[in-house]
C-alpha positions in Angstrom: -1.0 8.3 2.8 -0.2 5.6 5.0 -3.0 5.8 7.8 -5.1 5.5 3.7 -3.0 2.7 2.6 -3.2 0.7 5.7 -7.4 1.2 6.4 -7.6 -0.3 2.5 -4.8 -2.8 3.6 -6.8 -4.3 6.8 -10.3 -4.1 5.6 -8.6 -6.9 2.8 -6.8 -9.0 4.4 -8.8 -11.9 7.0 -5.2 -12.0 9.0 -5.0 -7.6 9.6 -2.8 -8.0 12.5 0.1 -9.4 10.4 0.3 -6.8 7.7 2.5 -3.9 7.7 2.1 -0.4 6.8 5.7 1.2 6.3 6.1 4.9 5.2 9.5 5.6 4.5 9.8 9.8 2.8 12.5 10.7 1.2 12.8 15.1 -0.7 10.1 15.1 -3.2 9.6 10.4 -3.1 8.5 9.0 0.0 7.8 4.8 -1.0 5.5 2.5 1.2 5.8 -0.4 1.9 2.8 -2.8 2.5 4.4 -5.8 4.2 2.2 -9.7 4.6 2.3 -13.0 5.5 1.7 -14.8 2.0 -1.8 -15.8 2.3 -3.0 -12.7 2.4 0.0 -11.1 -0.9 -3.5 -12.4 -3.1 -6.2 -10.6 -1.3 -3.3 -7.1 -1.3 -2.4 -7.6 -4.5 -5.9 -8.6 -6.5 -6.7 -10.4 -9.8 -4.5 -9.3 -12.1 -3.0 -7.2 -9.4 -6.4 -5.1 -10.1 -6.2 -4.5 -6.5 -2.1 -2.9 -5.9 -3.7 -1.2 -8.8 -6.3 0.9 -7.8 -3.7 1.8 -4.0 -1.4 2.6 -6.3 -4.2 5.2 -8.1 -5.2 6.8 -4.5 -1.8 7.5 -3.1 -0.4 8.8 -6.7 -3.6 10.8 -6.8 -3.8 12.1 -2.7 0.4 13.6 -3.9 -0.4 15.4 -6.3 -2.2 17.4 -3.9 0.2 17.3 -2.2 3.5 17.7 -4.4 5.0 14.5 -2.8 5.7 11.3 -6.1 4.5 7.7 -3.3 5.7 5.0 -4.8 4.0 1.3 -3.4 6.1 -1.5 -2.6 4.5 -4.7 -1.9 6.5 -7.3 -0.1 6.2 -10.9 1.5 7.0 -11.9 5.3 
């Protein structure tokens, strides 16, 4: 799941080298943390949060196959 988010986010951003995607796993929950520079945050979130919502939807759908719950968080560097 981390690879999917990494692929999507790096293709959206102009400065892909400065974007980090980290996966923190717990028992049933996993958190995917996207850390990006301020100049790239807007591209990742999208207008009215549409891209961020789409990323969360894809991650939720993938998580339902494995029975895990994923939370996607976007942070600024």
